[in-house]
C-alpha positions in Angstrom: 39.6 123.4 185.6 43.7 123.7 186.8 46.7 122.2 184.8 47.8 118.7 185.4 51.2 118.5 185.6 53.2 115.6 184.3 56.8 114.3 185.0 58.4 113.6 181.8 61.4 114.2 179.1 59.6 117.4 177.5 60.4 120.7 177.5 58.6 122.7 180.5 59.6 123.3 184.2 62.4 121.4 185.7 61.4 120.1 189.5 64.9 120.0 190.6 65.2 116.1 189.9 66.5 116.6 186.5 62.8 115.8 185.2 60.8 118.3 183.3 57.0 118.8 183.9 54.7 119.3 181.4 51.5 121.6 181.9 48.3 120.0 180.9 45.2 122.1 180.6 41.7 120.6 180.6 39.1 121.9 177.9 35.8 121.2 177.8 34.9 123.8 175.2 36.8 122.1 172.3 35.4 120.3 169.7 37.8 118.2 167.6 38.2 118.5 163.6 38.3 115.1 161.3 41.8 115.4 159.9 40.5 114.1 156.5 37.5 116.3 156.0 38.2 118.9 158.7 34.4 118.4 160.0 33.7 119.3 163.5 33.6 116.1 165.6 30.8 116.4 168.4 30.6 112.6 168.0 32.6 109.6 167.0 31.2 106.7 165.4 32.3 103.1 166.4 32.2 100.2 164.3 33.1 96.3 165.4 33.9 94.7 161.9 33.5 90.7 162.1 36.5 88.8 160.9 36.3 85.7 158.8 34.5 83.1 161.3 32.2 85.9 162.8 34.8 86.8 165.6 35.1 90.7 166.0 39.4 91.8 165.6 38.6 95.2 167.5 37.3 98.2 166.7 37.5 101.2 164.0 36.6 104.9 164.7 35.0 106.9 162.4 34.3 110.2 161.3 30.2 110.7 161.0 30.9 113.2 158.1 33.3 111.4 155.7 33.4 108.0 157.5 36.9 107.7 157.0 38.8 105.9 159.5 40.1 108.1 162.5 41.8 105.3 164.7 41.7 101.5 165.5 42.0 99.6 168.5 41.6 96.1 170.2 39.1 94.5 172.3 
């Protein structure tokens, strides 16, 4: 796959209009690593905790090895 140029304020080539371009490269061969236990993450667990009245407030993304929270998202 090729690079995906994004317009932004970061370092990179200038497009002639005062904006810089950052090269983004798609890599299918990489596997993420948990920042807590450093295990490879070929998958991530998703949990939807229930609020006090049985209403979900969002999602938690967990490491399947150490089960620590990697992030949270709203519905």
